[in-house]
N, C-alpha and C positions, 0 to 999 in steps of 0.2 A: 756490654754497653754501659756507659756512665748514666747517672741520673739526669744530667743535662741533655745527653743524647736521647734518652727516653722521653724527656719533656719535648724536645724538638720533634720527635716522631709524632707525638700527640698534636702538637701545633700544626705540623704538615698535614695531618689527617683532617684537622679542622679547616685549614686553608683550602684543601681540595674539596671538602664538602661545601664550603662557602661558594667556591667557583662553580661547582655543579648546580647548586641551588639558584645561582644567578640566572642560569639558562641562556646566557648570551653566547651564541655560537661563535662569534668573532673572538671574544675573550677566551672562550674554551679552546678554540683552535690554537691560539698563542700559548695558552697554559699547557696544553698537551704536547705541542710541537717543541717548545723550548724549555719546558719545566717538568712537572710531574707527568709521567706517561698516562695515557688512558687506561683505566682499570688497573691501577697500581697495586702491587702486592707489598707485603711487609718488607721485603728486600729493597724495593724501590724507595720506600720511606727511610729505611735505615741508611741507604746510600747518601741521601741528602743530609740526614741528621748527623752522620759521623764524619763528614768532610766539611771543614769550616768554609772553604771557598764555595762549595756547592750550596751549603746552607745560606751563606750571604747572597749568593746569586738568586736562589729561589725566593728568599724574603723580599729582595728588591723587585723581582719580577711580580710577585703578588701585589706589592705596593703600587707599582706602575699600572698594572692592569685594573686594579680597583679604583685608582684615581681616574684612569681613562673613562671608566664607566660613568663617573659622576660628571664628566665634562660634556 
C-alpha cells in the first residue's frame, strides 16, 4: 500500500468514528448500508482506500451525511 492509501485508511477510520459518535441512527443506517459496513475490518478500509472511485464515493457520502445532520 502506498503512503497516500495508508493516509486514506486513517481518514476512513476517523470518518467512521465520527459517524459512530454522532449516534444518529438514520445517518448511521445510510453510512452502513451504502458506505463503510458495520464493524469494518482492515480489509474494508483498504478496499475504499485503494480504489479511487470507491474513495471518492465514500468521501462524498460522508460529506452529504454530515451536511444533512446540520440541516
